[in-house]
C-alpha beads as a LAMMPS data file, in Angstrom:
LAMMPS data file: protein, C-alpha beads

435 atoms
434 bonds

1 atom types
1 bond types

-500.0 500.0 xlo xhi
-500.0 500.0 ylo yhi
-500.0 500.0 zlo zhi

Masses

1 110.0

Atoms # bond

1 1 1 -0.594 -4.791 20.580
2 1 1 -1.549 -2.722 17.249
3 1 1 1.902 -1.580 16.833
4 1 1 3.291 -5.083 17.034
5 1 1 0.532 -6.464 14.894
6 1 1 1.042 -3.801 12.045
7 1 1 4.577 -3.949 11.959
8 1 1 4.398 -7.914 11.041
9 1 1 1.574 -7.169 8.547
10 1 1 4.206 -4.832 6.964
11 1 1 6.724 -7.103 7.181
12 1 1 4.980 -9.822 5.925
13 1 1 3.835 -7.365 2.924
14 1 1 6.674 -6.589 2.356
15 1 1 8.441 -9.717 2.096
16 1 1 5.855 -11.106 -0.036
17 1 1 6.124 -8.336 -2.764
18 1 1 10.127 -9.567 -2.640
19 1 1 8.818 -13.130 -3.520
20 1 1 6.284 -12.043 -5.662
21 1 1 8.347 -9.404 -7.953
22 1 1 11.420 -12.401 -7.344
23 1 1 8.415 -15.063 -9.017
24 1 1 6.466 -12.795 -12.038
25 1 1 10.247 -12.894 -13.257
26 1 1 11.369 -16.285 -12.348
27 1 1 7.951 -17.209 -14.456
28 1 1 8.824 -14.770 -17.273
29 1 1 12.309 -16.105 -17.650
30 1 1 11.764 -19.697 -17.913
31 1 1 8.492 -19.094 -19.996
32 1 1 10.808 -17.073 -22.446
33 1 1 13.687 -19.164 -22.148
34 1 1 10.816 -22.294 -23.236
35 1 1 9.395 -20.343 -26.000
36 1 1 13.278 -19.089 -27.397
37 1 1 13.742 -23.027 -27.438
38 1 1 11.249 -24.005 -29.049
39 1 1 10.805 -21.668 -31.278
40 1 1 14.621 -21.976 -32.595
41 1 1 14.538 -25.648 -32.581
42 1 1 11.708 -25.868 -35.093
43 1 1 12.800 -22.805 -36.811
44 1 1 15.983 -24.883 -37.526
45 1 1 13.940 -27.926 -38.446
46 1 1 12.087 -25.740 -40.999
47 1 1 15.093 -24.255 -42.278
48 1 1 16.674 -27.804 -43.204
49 1 1 13.528 -28.864 -44.335
50 1 1 13.304 -25.588 -46.906
51 1 1 17.050 -26.470 -47.524
52 1 1 15.888 -30.168 -48.696
53 1 1 13.783 -28.950 -51.165
54 1 1 15.305 -26.413 -52.493
55 1 1 18.111 -28.946 -53.189
56 1 1 15.976 -31.646 -54.651
57 1 1 14.439 -28.907 -56.960
58 1 1 17.564 -27.641 -58.289
59 1 1 18.761 -30.555 -58.631
60 1 1 15.481 -31.920 -60.568
61 1 1 15.866 -28.305 -62.813
62 1 1 19.477 -29.281 -63.606
63 1 1 18.440 -32.914 -64.626
64 1 1 14.840 -32.931 -65.664
65 1 1 14.935 -37.094 -66.970
66 1 1 15.517 -38.058 -63.745
67 1 1 12.985 -39.824 -61.453
68 1 1 13.225 -37.584 -58.296
69 1 1 12.642 -39.319 -54.946
70 1 1 9.937 -37.078 -53.158
71 1 1 10.891 -38.863 -49.741
72 1 1 14.453 -36.501 -50.019
73 1 1 11.976 -33.929 -49.715
74 1 1 11.417 -34.322 -45.528
75 1 1 14.552 -36.053 -43.774
76 1 1 14.048 -36.199 -39.876
77 1 1 10.399 -34.753 -40.169
78 1 1 6.935 -35.614 -39.777
79 1 1 3.646 -35.644 -41.215
80 1 1 2.413 -32.200 -39.983
81 1 1 5.077 -30.339 -42.724
82 1 1 3.979 -29.299 -45.652
83 1 1 5.271 -27.592 -48.728
84 1 1 4.299 -25.515 -51.931
85 1 1 6.577 -24.731 -54.555
86 1 1 5.446 -22.119 -56.950
87 1 1 7.113 -20.489 -60.230
88 1 1 8.334 -16.821 -61.074
89 1 1 5.017 -16.237 -62.242
90 1 1 2.643 -17.775 -59.339
91 1 1 2.306 -21.111 -61.160
92 1 1 1.575 -24.150 -58.347
93 1 1 4.362 -26.586 -59.330
94 1 1 4.638 -29.225 -56.193
95 1 1 2.914 -29.590 -52.935
96 1 1 2.694 -31.578 -49.834
97 1 1 -0.532 -30.214 -48.567
98 1 1 -1.793 -29.166 -45.221
99 1 1 -4.484 -29.851 -43.099
100 1 1 -7.584 -28.625 -45.251
101 1 1 -9.005 -26.646 -42.323
102 1 1 -5.989 -23.942 -42.239
103 1 1 -5.129 -24.640 -46.214
104 1 1 -6.757 -21.398 -47.625
105 1 1 -5.432 -19.730 -44.739
106 1 1 -1.730 -20.832 -45.582
107 1 1 -2.427 -19.974 -49.656
108 1 1 -2.854 -16.305 -48.509
109 1 1 -0.089 -16.511 -46.351
110 1 1 2.169 -16.917 -49.731
111 1 1 3.742 -13.758 -50.153
112 1 1 6.480 -12.445 -50.682
113 1 1 5.259 -9.660 -48.155
114 1 1 3.838 -11.970 -45.690
115 1 1 7.172 -14.484 -45.959
116 1 1 10.247 -13.074 -46.427
117 1 1 12.778 -15.629 -48.213
118 1 1 15.373 -17.140 -45.303
119 1 1 13.143 -15.829 -42.628
120 1 1 11.098 -18.054 -40.150
121 1 1 7.852 -16.418 -38.870
122 1 1 4.804 -17.499 -37.019
123 1 1 0.946 -17.061 -37.959
124 1 1 -2.226 -17.987 -35.201
125 1 1 -5.290 -18.962 -36.938
126 1 1 -8.706 -19.408 -35.380
127 1 1 -11.006 -21.906 -36.560
128 1 1 -14.543 -22.746 -36.648
129 1 1 -14.393 -24.325 -33.249
130 1 1 -13.002 -21.124 -31.570
131 1 1 -9.313 -22.463 -31.193
132 1 1 -6.125 -21.487 -32.296
133 1 1 -3.917 -22.726 -35.081
134 1 1 -0.182 -22.204 -34.838
135 1 1 1.459 -21.899 -38.316
136 1 1 5.262 -21.612 -38.450
137 1 1 6.364 -20.942 -42.202
138 1 1 9.490 -20.107 -44.109
139 1 1 10.480 -19.210 -47.869
140 1 1 13.556 -20.128 -49.826
141 1 1 14.180 -18.637 -53.513
142 1 1 15.854 -20.471 -55.657
143 1 1 17.394 -19.412 -59.178
144 1 1 18.995 -21.985 -61.292
145 1 1 19.525 -21.547 -65.409
146 1 1 17.176 -18.765 -65.036
147 1 1 14.527 -20.811 -63.688
148 1 1 13.124 -18.812 -60.342
149 1 1 11.119 -20.389 -57.877
150 1 1 9.988 -20.090 -54.369
151 1 1 9.653 -22.858 -51.962
152 1 1 7.069 -22.102 -49.133
153 1 1 7.827 -24.554 -46.289
154 1 1 5.784 -24.992 -42.796
155 1 1 4.716 -26.545 -40.219
156 1 1 1.520 -26.876 -37.922
157 1 1 3.146 -26.140 -34.413
158 1 1 -0.521 -25.866 -32.342
159 1 1 0.414 -28.617 -30.076
160 1 1 4.081 -27.373 -29.234
161 1 1 2.221 -23.989 -28.273
162 1 1 -0.667 -25.327 -26.735
163 1 1 1.778 -27.489 -24.426
164 1 1 4.107 -24.461 -23.627
165 1 1 0.720 -22.472 -22.626
166 1 1 -0.204 -25.226 -20.485
167 1 1 3.516 -25.093 -19.278
168 1 1 3.167 -21.313 -18.370
169 1 1 0.099 -22.064 -16.027
170 1 1 1.357 -24.499 -14.737
171 1 1 4.298 -22.584 -13.691
172 1 1 2.123 -19.886 -12.541
173 1 1 -0.242 -21.984 -10.252
174 1 1 2.958 -23.440 -8.553
175 1 1 4.161 -19.615 -8.274
176 1 1 1.087 -18.834 -6.109
177 1 1 1.361 -21.853 -4.236
178 1 1 4.994 -21.206 -3.874
179 1 1 3.800 -17.611 -2.690
180 1 1 1.365 -18.568 -0.176
181 1 1 3.861 -20.740 1.512
182 1 1 6.159 -17.984 1.474
183 1 1 3.479 -15.749 3.003
184 1 1 2.476 -17.918 5.913
185 1 1 6.444 -18.531 6.204
186 1 1 7.232 -14.739 6.154
187 1 1 4.358 -14.011 8.757
188 1 1 5.911 -16.533 11.136
189 1 1 9.041 -15.351 11.086
190 1 1 8.321 -12.132 11.492
191 1 1 6.583 -13.121 14.424
192 1 1 9.365 -14.695 16.016
193 1 1 11.586 -11.665 15.149
194 1 1 9.047 -9.351 16.772
195 1 1 9.334 -11.624 19.848
196 1 1 12.598 -9.628 21.280
197 1 1 11.587 -6.461 20.405
198 1 1 7.682 -7.133 21.974
199 1 1 9.302 -7.914 25.143
200 1 1 11.710 -5.122 25.035
201 1 1 8.822 -2.948 24.842
202 1 1 7.006 -4.466 27.338
203 1 1 9.176 -3.860 29.688
204 1 1 10.191 -0.207 28.844
205 1 1 6.130 -0.123 28.993
206 1 1 5.818 -1.350 32.085
207 1 1 8.892 0.757 33.984
208 1 1 7.078 3.982 32.020
209 1 1 3.777 3.188 34.117
210 1 1 5.660 2.552 37.216
211 1 1 7.734 5.494 37.148
212 1 1 4.611 7.822 36.427
213 1 1 2.843 6.276 39.029
214 1 1 5.079 6.542 41.958
215 1 1 6.174 10.425 40.790
216 1 1 3.066 11.322 41.164
217 1 1 3.135 11.345 44.890
218 1 1 6.582 13.123 45.101
219 1 1 5.505 15.461 42.658
220 1 1 1.813 16.740 44.621
221 1 1 4.510 17.656 47.676
222 1 1 6.468 19.334 46.159
223 1 1 3.697 21.192 44.386
224 1 1 2.029 21.714 47.365
225 1 1 5.462 22.828 49.360
226 1 1 5.446 25.743 46.737
227 1 1 1.984 26.843 47.490
228 1 1 2.882 26.972 51.191
229 1 1 6.204 28.856 50.523
230 1 1 3.738 31.297 48.313
231 1 1 1.324 31.670 50.755
232 1 1 4.415 32.148 53.752
233 1 1 4.065 35.793 54.400
234 1 1 7.883 35.438 55.716
235 1 1 8.743 35.489 52.642
236 1 1 8.429 38.460 50.789
237 1 1 11.681 39.019 48.591
238 1 1 10.581 39.248 44.864
239 1 1 13.135 36.955 43.859
240 1 1 12.433 34.254 45.788
241 1 1 9.024 34.209 45.577
242 1 1 10.082 34.119 41.135
243 1 1 11.723 31.306 41.949
244 1 1 9.132 29.252 44.105
245 1 1 6.634 30.571 40.901
246 1 1 8.880 29.004 38.981
247 1 1 9.473 26.156 40.106
248 1 1 5.202 25.697 40.442
249 1 1 5.398 26.226 36.782
250 1 1 7.368 23.504 36.502
251 1 1 6.025 20.952 38.783
252 1 1 3.053 21.680 36.901
253 1 1 4.369 20.595 33.749
254 1 1 6.002 17.300 35.456
255 1 1 2.662 16.498 36.492
256 1 1 0.603 16.663 32.943
257 1 1 3.486 14.783 31.609
258 1 1 3.632 12.338 33.928
259 1 1 0.007 11.806 34.156
260 1 1 0.121 11.992 29.789
261 1 1 2.719 8.946 30.925
262 1 1 0.515 7.041 32.608
263 1 1 -2.386 7.238 30.205
264 1 1 -0.549 5.906 27.749
265 1 1 0.381 2.886 29.326
266 1 1 -2.713 2.388 30.752
267 1 1 -3.704 2.268 27.503
268 1 1 -1.184 0.128 25.731
269 1 1 -2.103 -2.381 28.752
270 1 1 -5.953 -1.990 28.115
271 1 1 -6.520 -1.114 31.501
272 1 1 -8.226 2.314 30.499
273 1 1 -11.106 2.318 32.381
274 1 1 -13.811 4.193 30.797
275 1 1 -17.815 4.735 31.844
276 1 1 -20.404 5.126 29.180
277 1 1 -23.094 7.602 29.872
278 1 1 -25.310 9.712 27.862
279 1 1 -23.584 13.293 27.640
280 1 1 -24.558 16.267 26.264
281 1 1 -21.690 17.074 22.794
282 1 1 -23.222 20.911 22.732
283 1 1 -22.223 21.423 26.274
284 1 1 -18.928 19.994 26.438
285 1 1 -17.861 22.025 23.996
286 1 1 -19.308 25.109 25.066
287 1 1 -17.827 24.543 28.802
288 1 1 -14.459 23.818 26.782
289 1 1 -15.223 27.474 25.349
290 1 1 -15.499 28.955 28.537
291 1 1 -12.961 27.553 30.170
292 1 1 -10.021 28.206 27.389
293 1 1 -11.242 31.022 26.214
294 1 1 -8.433 33.153 29.277
295 1 1 -5.894 31.539 27.615
296 1 1 -6.596 32.481 24.388
297 1 1 -7.181 36.002 25.251
298 1 1 -3.861 35.797 26.663
299 1 1 -2.609 35.543 22.906
300 1 1 -5.284 37.798 21.487
301 1 1 -6.979 35.041 19.823
302 1 1 -10.332 34.946 19.246
303 1 1 -11.857 31.437 20.452
304 1 1 -15.633 31.042 19.100
305 1 1 -18.193 28.304 19.061
306 1 1 -20.473 27.776 16.324
307 1 1 -24.093 25.800 15.987
308 1 1 -23.731 24.532 19.340
309 1 1 -27.032 22.969 20.793
310 1 1 -28.325 19.673 22.503
311 1 1 -26.225 16.834 21.189
312 1 1 -26.741 13.429 23.168
313 1 1 -24.848 10.301 22.934
314 1 1 -23.163 7.830 24.954
315 1 1 -19.419 8.044 26.383
316 1 1 -17.128 8.618 28.622
317 1 1 -17.989 12.539 29.665
318 1 1 -14.261 13.203 31.242
319 1 1 -12.453 11.345 28.186
320 1 1 -14.253 13.040 25.785
321 1 1 -13.835 16.384 27.768
322 1 1 -9.786 16.162 27.581
323 1 1 -10.140 14.776 23.928
324 1 1 -11.993 18.786 22.888
325 1 1 -9.729 20.293 25.931
326 1 1 -6.573 18.370 23.939
327 1 1 -7.668 19.326 20.161
328 1 1 -8.503 23.647 21.736
329 1 1 -5.242 23.668 23.300
330 1 1 -3.198 22.649 20.526
331 1 1 -5.224 25.233 18.603
332 1 1 -3.978 28.154 20.787
333 1 1 -0.293 27.008 21.209
334 1 1 0.280 26.999 17.301
335 1 1 -1.675 30.131 16.559
336 1 1 -0.501 33.141 16.110
337 1 1 -1.222 36.176 18.097
338 1 1 -4.318 37.861 16.998
339 1 1 -5.421 34.427 15.095
340 1 1 -9.025 33.098 15.267
341 1 1 -10.259 29.186 16.692
342 1 1 -13.608 27.904 15.482
343 1 1 -15.065 25.216 17.477
344 1 1 -17.938 24.012 16.106
345 1 1 -20.612 21.250 16.073
346 1 1 -21.046 20.154 12.638
347 1 1 -24.547 18.965 11.011
348 1 1 -24.946 15.029 11.983
349 1 1 -26.823 12.307 11.555
350 1 1 -28.448 9.674 13.218
351 1 1 -25.924 7.342 13.630
352 1 1 -22.743 9.660 13.964
353 1 1 -21.778 12.961 16.006
354 1 1 -19.567 15.464 14.521
355 1 1 -17.524 18.579 15.582
356 1 1 -14.640 19.962 14.394
357 1 1 -11.499 22.677 15.741
358 1 1 -10.599 25.067 13.171
359 1 1 -7.431 28.014 13.200
360 1 1 -5.523 29.928 11.637
361 1 1 -1.919 28.885 12.823
362 1 1 1.061 27.620 10.980
363 1 1 -0.573 24.443 9.118
364 1 1 1.093 21.070 9.460
365 1 1 2.923 19.701 6.582
366 1 1 1.419 16.724 3.947
367 1 1 4.286 15.056 4.990
368 1 1 3.751 15.434 8.837
369 1 1 0.130 14.989 8.631
370 1 1 0.620 11.164 8.589
371 1 1 2.504 11.258 11.861
372 1 1 1.217 13.961 13.668
373 1 1 -0.591 11.465 16.039
374 1 1 2.435 9.303 16.861
375 1 1 3.754 9.695 20.856
376 1 1 6.391 12.262 21.325
377 1 1 6.374 13.389 17.498
378 1 1 6.764 16.766 17.213
379 1 1 6.358 18.824 13.980
380 1 1 8.315 22.143 14.991
381 1 1 10.137 20.311 18.022
382 1 1 12.004 23.732 19.038
383 1 1 8.308 25.770 19.530
384 1 1 6.598 22.827 20.711
385 1 1 9.953 22.971 23.569
386 1 1 8.910 26.430 23.857
387 1 1 5.257 25.899 24.360
388 1 1 5.423 23.053 26.925
389 1 1 4.172 20.273 24.380
390 1 1 5.446 16.809 24.849
391 1 1 4.231 15.190 22.078
392 1 1 1.591 12.634 23.724
393 1 1 -1.534 15.336 22.918
394 1 1 -2.890 13.693 20.086
395 1 1 -1.441 10.393 20.710
396 1 1 -3.780 10.055 23.836
397 1 1 -6.700 11.987 21.534
398 1 1 -6.381 9.058 19.666
399 1 1 -6.787 7.023 21.893
400 1 1 -9.970 8.057 23.170
401 1 1 -11.573 7.851 19.991
402 1 1 -10.514 4.369 19.658
403 1 1 -12.163 3.464 23.199
404 1 1 -15.235 5.314 21.418
405 1 1 -15.139 3.804 18.359
406 1 1 -14.342 7.604 16.715
407 1 1 -12.129 8.494 13.807
408 1 1 -10.183 12.010 13.790
409 1 1 -9.184 13.903 10.348
410 1 1 -6.780 16.611 9.239
411 1 1 -7.473 19.205 6.801
412 1 1 -4.231 21.532 7.148
413 1 1 -2.333 23.749 4.852
414 1 1 0.448 25.371 5.898
415 1 1 0.280 29.199 6.382
416 1 1 -2.987 28.815 6.650
417 1 1 -4.774 26.528 9.456
418 1 1 -5.182 23.632 10.324
419 1 1 -8.250 21.779 11.302
420 1 1 -9.467 18.891 12.915
421 1 1 -12.717 16.768 12.482
422 1 1 -13.658 14.137 15.127
423 1 1 -16.115 12.142 14.304
424 1 1 -18.432 10.116 17.035
425 1 1 -20.891 7.300 17.035
426 1 1 -24.079 8.005 19.078
427 1 1 -24.513 4.649 20.488
428 1 1 -28.303 3.709 21.373
429 1 1 -27.095 0.808 24.122
430 1 1 -27.642 1.212 27.813
431 1 1 -24.745 2.877 29.128
432 1 1 -22.551 0.482 31.228
433 1 1 -19.493 1.039 33.131
434 1 1 -16.788 -0.929 30.926
435 1 1 -13.035 -1.533 31.026

Bonds

1 1 1 2
2 1 2 3
3 1 3 4
4 1 4 5
5 1 5 6
6 1 6 7
7 1 7 8
8 1 8 9
9 1 9 10
10 1 10 11
11 1 11 12
12 1 12 13
13 1 13 14
14 1 14 15
15 1 15 16
16 1 16 17
17 1 17 18
18 1 18 19
19 1 19 20
20 1 20 21
21 1 21 22
22 1 22 23
23 1 23 24
24 1 24 25
25 1 25 26
26 1 26 27
27 1 27 28
28 1 28 29
29 1 29 30
30 1 30 31
31 1 31 32
32 1 32 33
33 1 33 34
34 1 34 35
35 1 35 36
36 1 36 37
37 1 37 38
38 1 38 39
39 1 39 40
40 1 40 41
41 1 41 42
42 1 42 43
43 1 43 44
44 1 44 45
45 1 45 46
46 1 46 47
47 1 47 48
48 1 48 49
49 1 49 50
50 1 50 51
51 1 51 52
52 1 52 53
53 1 53 54
54 1 54 55
55 1 55 56
56 1 56 57
57 1 57 58
58 1 58 59
59 1 59 60
60 1 60 61
61 1 61 62
62 1 62 63
63 1 63 64
64 1 64 65
65 1 65 66
66 1 66 67
67 1 67 68
68 1 68 69
69 1 69 70
70 1 70 71
71 1 71 72
72 1 72 73
73 1 73 74
74 1 74 75
75 1 75 76
76 1 76 77
77 1 77 78
78 1 78 79
79 1 79 80
80 1 80 81
81 1 81 82
82 1 82 83
83 1 83 84
84 1 84 85
85 1 85 86
86 1 86 87
87 1 87 88
88 1 88 89
89 1 89 90
90 1 90 91
91 1 91 92
92 1 92 93
93 1 93 94
94 1 94 95
95 1 95 96
96 1 96 97
97 1 97 98
98 1 98 99
99 1 99 100
100 1 100 101
101 1 101 102
102 1 102 103
103 1 103 104
104 1 104 105
105 1 105 106
106 1 106 107
107 1 107 108
108 1 108 109
109 1 109 110
110 1 110 111
111 1 111 112
112 1 112 113
113 1 113 114
114 1 114 115
115 1 115 116
116 1 116 117
117 1 117 118
118 1 118 119
119 1 119 120
120 1 120 121
121 1 121 122
122 1 122 123
123 1 123 124
124 1 124 125
125 1 125 126
126 1 126 127
127 1 127 128
128 1 128 129
129 1 129 130
130 1 130 131
131 1 131 132
132 1 132 133
133 1 133 134
134 1 134 135
135 1 135 136
136 1 136 137
137 1 137 138
138 1 138 139
139 1 139 140
140 1 140 141
141 1 141 142
142 1 142 143
143 1 143 144
144 1 144 145
145 1 145 146
146 1 146 147
147 1 147 148
148 1 148 149
149 1 149 150
150 1 150 151
151 1 151 152
152 1 152 153
153 1 153 154
154 1 154 155
155 1 155 156
156 1 156 157
157 1 157 158
158 1 158 159
159 1 159 160
160 1 160 161
161 1 161 162
162 1 162 163
163 1 163 164
164 1 164 165
165 1 165 166
166 1 166 167
167 1 167 168
168 1 168 169
169 1 169 170
170 1 170 171
171 1 171 172
172 1 172 173
173 1 173 174
174 1 174 175
175 1 175 176
176 1 176 177
177 1 177 178
178 1 178 179
179 1 179 180
180 1 180 181
181 1 181 182
182 1 182 183
183 1 183 184
184 1 184 185
185 1 185 186
186 1 186 187
187 1 187 188
188 1 188 189
189 1 189 190
190 1 190 191
191 1 191 192
192 1 192 193
193 1 193 194
194 1 194 195
195 1 195 196
196 1 196 197
197 1 197 198
198 1 198 199
199 1 199 200
200 1 200 201
201 1 201 202
202 1 202 203
203 1 203 204
204 1 204 205
205 1 205 206
206 1 206 207
207 1 207 208
208 1 208 209
209 1 209 210
210 1 210 211
211 1 211 212
212 1 212 213
213 1 213 214
214 1 214 215
215 1 215 216
216 1 216 217
217 1 217 218
218 1 218 219
219 1 219 220
220 1 220 221
221 1 221 222
222 1 222 223
223 1 223 224
224 1 224 225
225 1 225 226
226 1 226 227
227 1 227 228
228 1 228 229
229 1 229 230
230 1 230 231
231 1 231 232
232 1 232 233
233 1 233 234
234 1 234 235
235 1 235 236
236 1 236 237
237 1 237 238
238 1 238 239
239 1 239 240
240 1 240 241
241 1 241 242
242 1 242 243
243 1 243 244
244 1 244 245
245 1 245 246
246 1 246 247
247 1 247 248
248 1 248 249
249 1 249 250
250 1 250 251
251 1 251 252
252 1 252 253
253 1 253 254
254 1 254 255
255 1 255 256
256 1 256 257
257 1 257 258
258 1 258 259
259 1 259 260
260 1 260 261
261 1 261 262
262 1 262 263
263 1 263 264
264 1 264 265
265 1 265 266
266 1 266 267
267 1 267 268
268 1 268 269
269 1 269 270
270 1 270 271
271 1 271 272
272 1 272 273
273 1 273 274
274 1 274 275
275 1 275 276
276 1 276 277
277 1 277 278
278 1 278 279
279 1 279 280
280 1 280 281
281 1 281 282
282 1 282 283
283 1 283 284
284 1 284 285
285 1 285 286
286 1 286 287
287 1 287 288
288 1 288 289
289 1 289 290
290 1 290 291
291 1 291 292
292 1 292 293
293 1 293 294
294 1 294 295
295 1 295 296
296 1 296 297
297 1 297 298
298 1 298 299
299 1 299 300
300 1 300 301
301 1 301 302
302 1 302 303
303 1 303 304
304 1 304 305
305 1 305 306
306 1 306 307
307 1 307 308
308 1 308 309
309 1 309 310
310 1 310 311
311 1 311 312
312 1 312 313
313 1 313 314
314 1 314 315
315 1 315 316
316 1 316 317
317 1 317 318
318 1 318 319
319 1 319 320
320 1 320 321
321 1 321 322
322 1 322 323
323 1 323 324
324 1 324 325
325 1 325 326
326 1 326 327
327 1 327 328
328 1 328 329
329 1 329 330
330 1 330 331
331 1 331 332
332 1 332 333
333 1 333 334
334 1 334 335
335 1 335 336
336 1 336 337
337 1 337 338
338 1 338 339
339 1 339 340
340 1 340 341
341 1 341 342
342 1 342 343
343 1 343 344
344 1 344 345
345 1 345 346
346 1 346 347
347 1 347 348
348 1 348 349
349 1 349 350
350 1 350 351
351 1 351 352
352 1 352 353
353 1 353 354
354 1 354 355
355 1 355 356
356 1 356 357
357 1 357 358
358 1 358 359
359 1 359 360
360 1 360 361
361 1 361 362
362 1 362 363
363 1 363 364
364 1 364 365
365 1 365 366
366 1 366 367
367 1 367 368
368 1 368 369
369 1 369 370
370 1 370 371
371 1 371 372
372 1 372 373
373 1 373 374
374 1 374 375
375 1 375 376
376 1 376 377
377 1 377 378
378 1 378 379
379 1 379 380
380 1 380 381
381 1 381 382
382 1 382 383
383 1 383 384
384 1 384 385
385 1 385 386
386 1 386 387
387 1 387 388
388 1 388 389
389 1 389 390
390 1 390 391
391 1 391 392
392 1 392 393
393 1 393 394
394 1 394 395
395 1 395 396
396 1 396 397
397 1 397 398
398 1 398 399
399 1 399 400
400 1 400 401
401 1 401 402
402 1 402 403
403 1 403 404
404 1 404 405
405 1 405 406
406 1 406 407
407 1 407 408
408 1 408 409
409 1 409 410
410 1 410 411
411 1 411 412
412 1 412 413
413 1 413 414
414 1 414 415
415 1 415 416
416 1 416 417
417 1 417 418
418 1 418 419
419 1 419 420
420 1 420 421
421 1 421 422
422 1 422 423
423 1 423 424
424 1 424 425
425 1 425 426
426 1 426 427
427 1 427 428
428 1 428 429
429 1 429 430
430 1 430 431
431 1 431 432
432 1 432 433
433 1 433 434
434 1 434 435
């Protein structure tokens, strides 16, 4: 059934959404953790290299005649490390050059404004091949015996960041794969979870169908008995006639409810039979206006039809009549005395027949408009009970439209009125009976 299929899809969607959020957060946290770990390790290595170079330079300044072993500059480092030593007035003293492809870019970075002493910064530089080179740099100032020097130390960490990027892509791929697998499993588990509910619903639905079918005969007997009693000349007392009239009225309500329940149960079982034939929608609307006018006049409601004309389509005549009756009856129920209802055959094209029922009633709140087609749902339960509504009318209307591949739209404003617009397909196939 559609209700369980939709529930299963909603459960699957909710589970997939939660898994998506979890995987996104997990991938984000893992990526940030790896990035922080890599950055902190490389920053520590750069800081150690800067300290070693500063220590060596300080020793060289203090002992200018002593030969300095430049291998002390890079303890536990690799060939991707480079440094440049500048005097206070910007003169280059010593260096281990970076790659010639990025050296001009690196030299432009060696200013106090771009690299502060003691801080580690990361810079990206696109090269001529379109790839991006990632450089990590730090600076250290030394001032010994009035000699000021600035040491810039850097490292090409492109391979590390490229590896991090690839690892992130792998994580995203694995996350998407895990989400797909989780969605499939979630869909399967949602189906298993719904099985007991579906079985219980099927039993309830079968009971409603059986009970509705069995109640039709006794209700018909009670109705016939009420008619006989009203026609009995021996019953002259007004009170008894009023009681019998009340019984007949209540039996009518019960008969309508039983008929609606039986139709809903048959629609659930796909047992509704429709007889497809050529019908005139304009004629059906006119007949409905004539039939419902006395009921509207009791409430001093103006019921009019507009733009009626001959419009042939393929459908079940009785079901379409019931559809129109439901919409007009609802409009009369929820329109106050002295209001107006317009049944209009809208401008249609070659593929669709469109008609609308517009009232000047109480209107429907936005939060209720999506629920009014649910079974037994009533916007104003107190007033619906007083008017004899059972909350099945619009649900049945929707079932009739589904049988005809039709659509219904609601446009309503509280205190102003409601307009139901129905769109039916004008089928070109040969009429035939279908189930």
